[in-house]
C-alpha positions in Angstrom: 119.9 4.8 112.5 118.3 3.2 109.7 114.7 5.4 109.4 113.1 6.6 107.0 112.7 10.0 106.3 109.0 10.5 107.0 109.7 9.0 110.7 112.6 11.7 110.6 110.5 14.4 109.5 108.3 13.6 112.3 109.7 13.3 115.0 112.3 16.1 114.5 108.9 18.4 114.5 107.4 16.7 117.0 110.7 17.7 119.0 111.1 20.8 118.1 107.4 21.7 119.1 108.1 19.8 122.3 110.4 22.3 123.3 109.2 26.0 122.4 105.9 24.6 124.3 108.1 23.9 127.3 109.8 27.0 127.1 106.2 29.1 126.5 105.2 27.3 130.2 108.5 28.7 131.8 108.2 32.4 131.1 104.3 32.2 131.2 104.6 33.8 134.3 107.3 36.5 133.2 105.1 37.6 130.2 101.9 37.6 133.3 103.7 39.4 135.1 104.7 42.4 133.4 101.7 42.7 130.9 99.3 43.3 134.0 101.8 45.4 135.7 101.5 47.3 132.4 98.0 47.2 131.9 97.0 48.2 135.0 99.0 51.1 134.6 97.8 51.8 131.1 94.2 51.1 132.7 94.8 53.9 134.8 95.4 55.9 131.9 93.0 55.3 129.9 90.9 56.6 133.6 93.0 59.7 133.2 94.6 59.8 136.9 98.9 59.8 135.8 97.4 62.5 134.1 96.8 64.3 137.1 100.5 64.3 138.1 102.6 66.7 137.6 105.3 65.4 134.1 108.5 65.0 136.1 106.0 62.8 139.3 104.5 60.9 136.3 108.0 60.7 134.7 109.0 59.4 137.8 106.8 57.2 137.6 107.5 55.4 134.8 110.9 55.1 135.0 110.2 52.9 138.6 107.8 50.9 136.7 110.3 50.3 134.1 113.8 49.7 135.9 111.2 47.2 138.1 109.8 45.4 135.1 113.3 45.3 133.5 114.2 43.8 136.7 111.8 41.2 137.4 112.5 39.7 133.5 116.3 39.7 134.6 115.9 38.2 137.9 113.1 35.0 136.2 115.2 34.8 134.0 118.4 33.8 135.7 115.9 31.3 137.7 114.9 29.7 135.1 116.3 26.2 134.1 115.5 25.0 130.8 114.3 21.5 129.9 117.3 19.0 128.5 117.2 16.5 125.3 115.9 13.5 127.6 113.6 16.0 129.6 112.0 16.3 126.1 111.6 12.4 124.3 110.6 11.9 127.8 107.3 14.4 127.7 106.8 13.2 124.1 106.1 9.9 125.0 104.2 10.5 127.7 101.8 12.7 126.0 101.4 10.2 122.9 101.2 7.5 125.1 104.0 5.6 124.2 105.0 2.2 125.7 109.3 1.1 126.2 110.5 5.1 125.4 110.9 4.1 121.9 112.2 7.6 121.3 114.8 7.2 124.1 115.6 3.9 122.0 116.0 5.4 118.3 118.8 7.9 120.3 120.6 4.8 122.1 123.4 3.2 120.9 124.4 0.0 121.0 127.9 -1.6 122.9 129.0 -3.9 120.5 129.7 -2.6 116.8 129.3 -7.2 115.9 125.2 -6.2 117.0 125.0 -3.3 114.4 122.8 -5.4 112.8 120.3 -6.9 115.2 120.0 -3.0 116.1 118.9 -2.6 113.3 116.7 -5.2 112.9 115.5 -4.7 116.8 114.8 -0.9 115.7 113.0 -2.0 112.3 110.1 -4.1 114.6 110.0 -0.7 116.4 108.6 1.4 114.0 106.9 -0.5 112.2 103.9 0.1 114.0 105.1 3.9 115.1 101.9 6.3 115.1 101.3 10.4 114.5 103.3 12.1 117.4 101.3 14.1 118.8 102.7 18.3 120.7 99.5 18.9 122.2 99.6 22.5 123.8 101.4 24.4 126.3 100.2 24.5 130.1 100.0 27.6 131.0 96.1 27.8 132.0 95.3 26.1 135.0 99.4 26.0 136.0 99.2 29.6 136.8 95.4 30.2 137.2 96.1 33.3 139.9 98.1 34.4 137.2 95.9 34.1 134.6 93.5 35.8 136.3 94.5 38.9 137.0 95.8 39.1 133.3 92.4 38.3 131.9 90.6 41.0 134.3 93.6 43.9 133.4 93.2 42.9 129.6 88.9 42.9 129.5 89.0 46.4 131.6 91.1 48.0 129.3 89.3 46.7 126.4 86.5 48.4 128.9 87.6 51.6 128.8 89.2 51.9 125.2 86.3 51.4 124.0 83.6 52.8 125.8 85.7 56.8 124.3 86.3 58.0 120.4 89.7 55.9 119.5 90.9 59.4 119.4 90.3 60.5 123.2 91.4 57.3 123.7 95.0 57.1 122.3 95.3 60.5 123.4 95.4 59.3 126.7 97.4 56.3 126.6 99.8 58.5 124.4 99.6 61.1 127.6 100.1 58.6 130.0 103.2 56.9 128.7 105.0 60.2 127.8 105.2 63.4 129.5 104.9 66.5 128.3 101.5 65.2 126.6 98.2 66.1 127.3 95.3 64.2 126.7 92.4 65.2 124.3 90.5 65.8 127.1 91.7 68.2 128.3 91.4 72.0 128.2 93.0 73.7 125.8 95.2 76.8 126.8 93.6 80.0 126.1 94.7 82.4 123.5 94.4 85.4 121.8 96.3 86.9 118.6 96.5 90.0 116.6 98.3 91.6 114.1 99.4 94.6 113.8 99.3 96.0 110.1 103.4 97.4 108.1 103.4 100.9 109.1 103.3 101.6 105.5 99.8 99.9 104.6 98.1 101.9 107.1 95.7 99.4 108.3 94.4 98.6 111.3 94.8 96.0 113.6 93.6 91.8 112.5 91.9 90.6 115.6 92.2 87.1 115.2 88.5 85.5 116.7 89.3 81.9 116.2 91.5 79.2 115.8 91.0 78.1 112.8 91.0 80.9 110.3 91.7 82.4 107.0 93.7 85.6 107.6 94.2 88.7 104.3 97.3 90.8 105.0 100.3 92.2 104.7 104.3 91.1 104.3 105.5 92.4 107.4 103.0 92.0 108.9 103.5 92.1 112.8 101.9 88.7 114.8 101.3 88.8 117.9 100.8 85.3 119.8 99.7 85.4 123.8 98.9 82.1 125.2 97.7 81.4 129.1 97.0 78.2 130.9 100.0 76.7 128.6 102.5 74.3 131.5 105.0 74.8 128.7 106.7 76.3 125.8 104.4 76.8 122.5 106.1 75.5 118.8 105.5 76.6 115.9 105.1 74.5 112.6 105.3 75.3 109.1 103.2 71.6 107.7 103.6 73.1 103.8 107.5 73.9 104.1 107.6 77.2 104.3 108.8 79.8 106.2 105.6 82.0 107.3 107.1 83.3 110.4 110.6 85.1 110.7 112.2 87.1 113.5 110.1 84.8 115.6 110.8 85.4 119.8 108.8 83.5 122.0 109.1 84.5 125.7 107.2 83.2 129.8 105.8 86.3 130.6 104.1 84.6 134.4 103.2 81.0 135.3 101.6 79.2 132.6 102.2 82.3 130.0 103.8 82.6 127.5 104.4 85.8 124.3 104.8 85.2 121.1 105.6 87.0 118.2 107.0 86.9 114.8 107.0 88.3 111.7 104.4 87.2 108.6 106.6 87.3 105.1 104.8 84.5 103.0 101.6 83.2 102.1 101.2 79.3 104.2 100.0 77.4 107.5 101.4 78.0 110.8 100.2 76.2 114.1 101.1 76.5 117.0 101.8 73.2 118.9 102.7 72.5 122.7 102.0 69.1 125.1 102.1 66.8 122.0 98.5 68.7 120.2 97.6 71.9 118.1 96.7 74.9 120.1 95.8 76.7 116.7 95.6 76.7 113.1 95.7 79.9 110.5 96.0 79.8 107.1 97.7 83.9 106.0 96.7 84.5 102.6 99.3 87.4 101.1 98.5 89.5 98.4 101.4 89.4 95.2 104.1 92.0 96.5 106.2 92.6 93.3 110.0 94.3 93.4 110.4 97.4 92.7 109.8 99.5 89.4 112.4 102.0 88.2 112.1 103.9 85.1 114.4 106.3 83.5 111.9 109.6 82.9 115.0 111.0 81.1 118.8 111.2 79.3 121.4 111.7 82.6 122.2 115.8 81.7 123.7 118.6 82.9 121.1 121.0 84.6 120.6 124.3 82.6 121.4 127.0 85.5 124.4 125.5 87.4 126.4 122.5 87.0 124.8 120.1 88.7 123.7 116.6 87.4 119.9 115.8 86.9 119.0 112.3 87.4 115.4 111.3 86.5 113.7 108.8 87.2 110.2 107.5 88.5 110.0 104.4 90.6 106.9 102.4 91.7 106.1 100.2 94.3 102.1 98.4 95.5 103.2 98.3 99.1 106.0 101.5 99.2 109.4 102.6 98.8 112.0 102.7 101.8 114.9 103.7 100.5 116.8 105.0 98.0 120.4 104.0 95.9 122.2 106.2 93.2 125.3 104.7 92.5 127.4 106.9 89.6 130.9 104.4 88.6 133.3 105.0 86.5 133.8 101.7 84.1 137.3 100.4 83.2 139.0 101.2 79.9 142.8 100.8 78.7 143.2 104.5 80.8 142.2 103.8 84.3 140.8 101.1 86.2 136.9 101.0 87.4 136.4 104.0 89.6 133.6 104.5 92.2 132.1 108.4 91.5 129.3 108.7 94.3 127.3 106.4 96.7 123.9 108.7 97.0 121.3 106.6 100.0 118.5 107.8 101.1 115.9 106.5 103.1 112.8 108.2 102.7 110.9 108.1 105.9 107.6 108.8 104.7 107.6 105.2 102.2 106.0 106.6 99.2 104.4 104.3 96.6 105.6 106.6 93.9 107.9 108.6 93.1 108.5 110.8 90.2 111.2 112.7 90.8 115.1 114.6 89.5 117.3 114.2 92.2 120.6 116.6 91.3 124.3 116.0 92.7 127.2 118.8 91.7 129.5 115.8 90.1 131.7 119.0 88.5 133.7 118.5 90.9 134.6 114.5 90.1 139.1 114.7 88.9 137.4 112.2 86.0 135.4 115.1 84.9 134.3 115.3 81.5 135.7 111.3 81.3 132.4 108.3 80.7 130.3 107.5 83.1 127.1 104.8 84.1 124.4 105.4 86.9 122.4 102.5 88.5 119.3 103.2 90.8 118.4 101.0 93.6 115.1 101.2 94.8 114.8 98.6 97.8 110.8 98.6 99.6 109.1 98.6 103.0 108.9 94.8 102.7 112.6 94.5 101.5 112.9 93.9 98.7 115.7 95.4 96.1 115.6 95.7 92.4 118.3 97.9 90.3 117.7 100.0 87.1 118.7 99.4 83.8 122.6 101.3 83.6 122.8 104.0 81.7 125.6 106.2 80.5 126.2 109.6 80.6 129.2 112.1 80.7 129.9 113.3 83.6 129.9 117.5 83.3 133.0 119.3 82.9 132.8 122.9 84.4 134.7 125.3 82.2 136.1 128.3 84.1 137.5 131.6 82.7 139.7 132.3 84.9 143.8 131.7 83.9 144.7 130.3 87.5 141.7 128.4 87.9 142.4 127.2 85.1 146.1 125.9 85.8 145.3 124.8 89.5 141.9 122.6 88.1 144.9 120.9 85.6 147.6 120.5 89.2 144.3 118.8 91.1 142.7 117.1 88.3 147.0 115.5 86.9 147.6 114.9 91.4 143.8 113.2 91.7 144.3 110.1 88.5 148.3 109.8 89.7 149.7 111.5 86.8 152.0 113.8 88.9 153.2 112.4 92.6 152.9 114.8 95.7 156.2 116.7 95.5 155.1 117.6 91.5 152.4 119.2 93.3 154.4 121.3 95.7 156.5 122.3 92.6 153.3 123.1 90.4 152.1 125.0 93.5 154.7 126.8 93.7 155.5 127.6 90.3 151.9 129.7 90.3 153.5 132.3 92.0 155.2 133.4 89.0 152.3 134.6 87.7 151.6 138.7 88.4 148.8 139.5 90.3 148.0 134.8 90.7 146.8 135.5 94.2 145.7 139.7 94.8 143.6 138.6 97.5 145.0 138.4 101.5 141.9 135.8 101.8 142.9 133.6 98.9 146.5 134.0 99.1 146.2 132.5 102.6 144.5 129.7 101.3 146.6 129.2 98.4 149.9 128.6 100.8 147.8 126.5 103.3 147.2 123.6 100.3 151.1 123.9 100.0 151.6 123.9 103.7 149.4 120.5 104.5 150.8 119.1 101.4 154.8 119.4 102.5 153.8 118.3 106.3 151.7 115.1 105.2 154.4 112.7 105.3 153.5 109.9 103.7 150.2 110.9 100.2 147.8 108.4 101.5 144.2 107.9 100.7 143.0 110.3 103.6 145.1 113.8 102.3 144.6 112.7 98.9 141.4 113.4 99.2 141.7 116.6 101.8 144.2 118.4 99.0 141.6 117.8 95.8 139.0 119.3 98.4 141.1 122.4 99.4 142.1 123.5 95.8 138.6 122.4 94.3 137.2 125.5 96.7 140.8 127.9 96.1 139.6 126.9 92.4 136.3 127.8 92.6 137.4 131.3 94.9 139.4 132.2 92.2 136.9 131.7 89.4 134.5 134.4 91.7 136.7 136.9 92.1 138.2 137.1 88.4 134.2 137.6 87.8 133.2 139.9 91.0 135.0 141.9 92.8 136.0 140.8 96.4 132.8 141.3 98.7 130.0 140.0 95.7 132.4 136.9 96.2 132.9 136.5 99.7 128.8 136.0 99.1 128.2 133.8 97.0 130.9 132.0 98.4 128.3 132.3 101.7 125.7 131.5 99.8 126.9 128.1 98.6 128.1 127.3 101.6 124.4 128.3 103.0 122.8 126.8 100.0 124.3 123.0 100.9 124.1 123.4 104.5 120.3 123.7 104.2 120.2 120.6 101.5 121.5 118.6 103.9 119.0 119.5 106.7 116.3 119.1 104.4 117.9 116.0 103.3 117.6 114.6 106.8 114.2 115.9 107.5 113.7 114.2 104.4 114.8 110.5 105.1 112.9 111.1 109.1 109.9 111.5 107.6 107.2 113.7 108.5 106.2 112.0 111.8 109.5 111.4 112.9 110.7 115.6 112.5 110.6 117.7 115.8 110.4 120.9 116.8 114.1 120.9 116.7 114.9 120.1 113.4 112.1 122.2 112.1 113.4 125.0 114.4 117.6 124.0 113.6 115.6 124.6 109.1 114.8 127.8 109.7 117.9 128.9 111.4 120.1 127.9 108.2 117.1 129.5 105.7 117.7 132.9 107.9 120.9 132.1 107.5 120.6 131.6 103.7 118.5 134.4 103.2 121.4 137.0 105.6 123.6 135.9 102.5 121.2 136.8 99.4 120.8 140.3 101.4 124.8 140.7 102.0 125.3 139.9 98.1 122.5 142.3 96.7 124.6 144.7 99.4 127.2 144.0 98.2 125.9 144.8 93.5 124.1 147.3 95.1 127.5 149.2 96.5 129.6 148.4 93.3 126.8 149.8 90.9 127.0 153.1 92.8 130.5 152.9 93.0 129.5 152.4 88.7 127.1 154.9 88.0 127.3 157.5 91.0 123.9 158.8 89.5 121.9 156.5 90.2 120.0 155.0 92.7 121.3 153.2 95.1 119.1 150.0 94.0 117.4 149.7 98.0 113.9 148.8 95.7 115.8 145.8 94.0 117.2 144.9 97.4 114.0 145.6 99.5 111.8 143.7 96.6 114.6 140.6 96.2 114.2 140.3 100.1 110.7 140.3 100.7 110.7 137.4 98.2 113.2 135.1 99.4 111.8 135.6 102.6 108.0 133.9 101.4 110.3 131.6 99.6 111.7 130.1 102.6 108.6 130.4 104.4 106.9 128.6 102.2 109.6 125.5 102.0 109.1 126.1 106.2 105.7 125.8 106.5 105.2 122.9 103.4 108.1 121.1 105.6 105.9 121.9 109.5 102.6 119.8 106.3 104.7 116.7 106.1 104.4 118.1 102.0 108.5 117.0 101.6 108.1 116.6 97.3 106.6 120.0 97.8 108.9 121.5 99.9 112.0 120.0 98.4 110.7 121.5 94.2 110.6 124.5 96.2 113.9 124.4 97.0 115.5 123.3 94.0 113.6 126.6 92.3 115.6 128.2 95.0 118.6 126.7 94.5 118.1 127.5 90.9 117.4 131.2 91.4 120.6 131.6 93.9 122.9 129.7 91.5 121.9 131.8 88.4 121.8 135.1 90.5 125.6 134.3 91.5 126.5 135.5 87.8 124.7 138.0 88.1 126.7 141.4 87.9 126.2 145.2 89.1 125.2 145.8 85.2 122.6 143.1 85.8 121.3 145.0 88.6 121.1 148.3 87.3 119.5 146.9 84.3 117.1 144.7 86.5 116.0 148.2 88.5 115.5 150.6 85.5 113.1 147.2 84.7 111.7 146.8 87.8 110.8 151.1 87.1 108.8 150.5 83.5 107.2 147.5 85.3 105.4 150.3 88.1 105.3 152.2 85.0 103.9 149.7 83.0 101.1 149.0 86.1 100.0 152.1 86.3 99.2 152.9 82.8 97.6 149.9 82.2 95.2 150.9 85.0 94.0 154.0 83.2 93.1 151.7 80.1 90.9 149.7 82.2 89.7 152.7 83.3 89.2 154.2 79.8 88.4 151.1 78.6 84.7 151.2 81.4 84.3 154.7 79.9 84.4 153.1 76.0 81.6 150.8 77.5 79.7 153.0 79.2 80.1 155.5 75.5 77.9 151.6 74.1 74.9 151.5 77.0 74.5 155.1 76.5 74.3 154.5 72.4 72.1 151.4 72.9 69.9 153.6 76.0 68.8 155.7 72.7 68.1 153.5 70.6 66.5 151.2 73.2 67.7 147.8 73.2 69.6 146.0 75.5 72.9 146.1 76.1 75.1 142.2 74.6 76.9 140.5 76.3 81.1 141.3 75.5 82.8 138.5 75.8 86.4 138.6 74.9 88.3 137.2 71.9 87.9 133.4 71.0 85.7 133.4 74.7 82.8 131.6 75.7 79.5 133.0 78.2 80.3 128.5 80.2 84.0 130.2 80.0 83.8 133.6 82.4 83.9 133.0 86.3 81.1 133.9 88.4 82.3 137.4 89.1 82.8 137.9 85.6 79.7 137.3 84.5 78.2 139.0 87.1 79.8 141.7 86.0 77.9 141.5 83.1 74.8 142.9 84.7 75.4 146.8 86.4 74.5 146.6 89.3 72.5 150.0 90.2 70.1 151.7 92.6 66.2 152.2 91.9 66.3 155.8 92.5 69.3 156.3 90.7 68.1 155.1 87.4 64.7 156.4 87.4 66.8 159.4 88.5 69.9 159.0 86.0 69.1 160.9 82.1 70.1 159.8 78.7 73.4 162.1 77.5 73.1 163.7 74.5 74.6 163.5 71.0 76.6 166.0 71.6 77.7 165.2 74.3 78.5 161.4 73.6 80.9 162.8 70.0 82.5 165.1 73.0 83.1 162.2 75.4 84.4 159.6 72.2 87.0 162.3 70.8 88.0 162.8 75.0 88.8 158.8 74.8 90.7 159.4 71.9 92.7 161.9 72.7 93.7 159.8 75.8 94.3 157.1 74.2 96.9 158.0 72.0 98.6 159.8 74.9 98.4 156.0 77.0 99.9 155.1 73.1 102.7 156.8 73.8 103.7 156.8 76.8 103.1 153.1 76.4 105.4 153.1 73.7 108.3 154.8 75.7 107.9 151.8 77.9 108.2 149.2 76.1 110.0 150.5 72.7 107.5 148.7 70.4 103.9 150.2 69.7 101.0 147.7 71.8 98.9 145.8 69.7 95.3 145.9 68.7 95.5 149.5 70.6 95.8 150.9 66.8 93.1 149.1 65.6 91.5 150.4 68.6 91.7 154.1 68.1 90.6 153.8 64.9 86.9 151.9 65.6 86.8 153.9 67.8 87.5 157.7 65.3 84.6 155.2 62.9 82.6 155.7 66.2 83.5 159.4 66.5 82.3 160.2 63.1 78.9 158.1 63.0 78.3 160.3 66.2 78.5 163.2 64.4 76.7 162.0 61.7 73.9 161.0 64.3 73.6 157.2 63.3 73.9 155.5 67.0 73.3 152.1 65.2 77.0 151.9 63.0 78.0 154.0 66.0 76.8 150.8 68.5 78.3 148.7 66.1 81.7 149.9 65.7 82.2 151.0 69.7 82.0 147.8 70.5 84.4 146.8 67.9 86.6 149.2 70.0 85.7 147.0 72.9 86.6 144.0 72.0 90.0 145.3 70.2 90.9 147.5 73.4 90.2 144.2 75.7 93.0 142.9 73.2 95.8 146.1 73.6 95.4 145.3 77.6 96.5 141.2 77.0 99.1 142.3 74.3 100.6 145.3 77.1 100.8 142.3 79.5 102.5 139.9 77.1 105.5 142.4 76.3 106.2 142.9 79.6 106.0 139.0 80.4 108.9 139.0 78.0 110.8 141.9 78.6 110.7 140.0 82.2 112.9 136.8 80.6 116.3 138.5 79.5 115.8 139.0 83.1 115.0 135.2 83.8 119.4 134.2 83.4 119.8 136.5 86.6 117.4 136.8 88.6 113.9 134.1 88.1 112.0 135.1 91.4 111.2 138.3 89.7 110.1 136.7 86.2 107.3 134.4 87.3 105.0 134.3 84.5 102.4 134.1 86.6 101.4 134.9 90.5 101.4 130.8 91.4 105.1 130.6 90.1 105.6 133.9 91.2 106.8 133.5 95.3 107.1 137.6 96.2 104.2 139.0 97.8 103.5 141.5 95.5 101.0 138.7 93.5 99.5 137.8 96.6 96.3 138.3 97.8 96.6 140.4 101.0 95.6 138.1 103.4 93.9 140.4 106.1 91.8 141.2 103.0 88.6 139.1 103.3 86.5 137.7 99.8 83.1 136.1 99.4 83.1 132.7 97.6 82.5 134.9 94.5 85.2 136.9 94.9 83.9 140.1 95.9 85.4 142.5 99.0 83.5 142.1 102.1 84.1 145.6 102.9 82.1 146.9 99.7 78.9 148.7 99.2 77.8 145.1 97.1 74.8 146.7 95.4 72.1 144.5 94.9 71.4 143.5 91.3 68.4 145.0 88.9 67.8 142.3 85.7 64.0 144.1 84.7 66.4 146.1 82.8 67.8 143.6 80.8 66.1 140.2 80.1 67.6 138.9 77.7 71.4 138.5 78.9 69.2 137.6 81.9 68.4 134.7 80.2 71.9 133.9 79.3 72.9 134.6 82.4 69.9 132.6 84.2 70.7 129.8 82.4 73.9 129.8 82.6 73.7 129.6 86.5 71.5 127.0 86.3 74.1 124.4 84.5 76.9 125.3 87.5 74.4 124.7 90.0 74.0 120.9 88.8 78.2 121.0 89.0 78.8 118.7 92.1 82.3 119.2 91.7 82.1 123.2 93.0 82.3 123.4 96.6 79.3 124.1 99.1 79.9 127.8 99.7 80.3 128.5 95.7 76.8 126.6 94.9 74.9 127.7 98.3 75.8 131.8 96.8 74.5 131.1 92.9 71.0 129.2 94.5 70.6 132.6 96.2 71.6 134.1 93.1 69.4 132.5 91.5 66.0 132.6 93.5 66.6 135.6 92.0 64.9 135.3 88.8 
């Protein structure tokens, strides 16, 4: 076919487009049927009708509709016959009104090969005036008029419904119609209630979430509770920021269409609650910065000065609270031994304190590695789950020193066996060799313990870790028992062992109660603590009795020491009562401090001997005699004050306020301030006459003689002169001379100096007795406290049955009204001081009320 390229391209394009139009015409009714069917359903969806059906019915309807559509398409496609090439050419010739079938002629072939030239000439004549071919459009409107009308109506109705609502609502309705389990935006949201239970460590009140979109500030580990109703499907929690805001999530269905969601808030971020394709709530949680615990060692790790315990002093702080502590002690690896684990102690803290400054005492002297270098690490876990470690600190494990030769040999055998230097059989042999030492185990019960260890090792078939640990523990108890009996008799040694066991029992119970926290301590725990404290108290009484018996045996002429026994028993009773009371009040730190003080007392008490008890008994007697002499000195000082008042009365002067050395008026307590004014009834003051000069001279001489006697008695007790009393005696002699010379003015000056020296002498006497009491602190610290707050004995405490007013005055005394008329100078000074104290906001209401009543007198 000799045709120009332009004609060829035109013909091919026309054939392709004509074929396409024919195919569209064939498939158009299928498209109309499909689009009309689904258009009607979507229009119903925009009206919200399918959404009224349950999800499974809606899904079933969509399934039937989809299967029907697919089936109809497949059926119609199978019955469609596509046009042939000849039909396409004929249609193209009809559209362009071409006569003589020129397009069909192009695809004809001549019957004779020789006529090819004639055939080409024929084609050239045909395409000489060949027009531009027209394709036209598919004939889909007139041919399928009914279906077209249905489709157009459906499309118009769909468009009208879509634009009648907000595009968000229309889109959500279409999505919910096509996707079962999704709700459109016009449906009511499920009812929601949400609240946060803050963690217990924060002490905050519950936080109620009021809206579906809110920013909430809370603490880590708060518990989020969500209650949903009128919700057909389980809610879904989404974190848009890819941040795990909620942990430990629990979703439960309570009843039909009711759900409960719980979770722990871990981090800041956004949390969305979604269900059925919609966002039910979106909250933003803001958590403050949560730093891990800060741990510092407050002092080097060293042995306690009272016993063989190791003191671990540390400080731990965390903003929210500390849940537990863990102390780890390891022996670092070296050429002589591998790394060994010495101690791993976990201390749960039930009260979750935010600041801990504590000294933890642990007896590590029983370790077979005692004397070697060790490393300690303290770990702290806060209430939010964060854990921090302290820096590693090096120290030396304390090694106990034994004075008993048998105890020393037993310790050597124990250490060699524990460090695998000797085998089990060699250990048995070494223990049996100890019997050759004369009087090695003279006490029967001590010998039984010794034989029991040998028997236990001989019957152990293998040297397991359990056998080794049991043997080392029993050997350690035997070593301590041997050392105790070397330093004291059998009764005292048994008492010491019982004290040690009772101490460990009380410590165990207190540790348990500290782990529980004050809110979880039961009455049974308190009763158990009291029972163990009673056991410890009985053990102390047993020790004191054994020491008293030994003292009576060694020195029959002395007393039986009942007074010291009574005092010690009373002191320990008060200590234990205070400890138990603090535990009941939830003051765990103070209770633990009291326990540590008790342990120090008991540890030093175990080292006391009968001779120490005798010295202590003599000291207690001296203290009582010294107290009597101090009271006599106070009476003498009062008489000297009266003499000074008489001297000033003869001079017709006001008595000045006498202060102690280095003391100002504002340093006086309110009772001491009021004592500067002598209370006296008006009638008695009027009747009282001023003594003569001769009477005052004689009274001054009597006071000098009384002071000399007191000095001698005090020096006999303290074995040294009391400071300032010699100066007081000199001043009193000077005053006596001036009185003899009838010079009241100079006599008053000397008497005033004597009063100051007498006050200093009283303080010196107390300090001297305290210094002497320190000699017994190594044995009985409970009797040598420097002030009543440190001394738990009831001797230094005010009687609970005696009532006092806010200024410390006894209410059962005849408190006379104060007369300020005779001493105007003193009154003005006291009034000024009282007014300053009335302006002090830190004073109690009772104290301020009393001061106001006093000011009304001025």
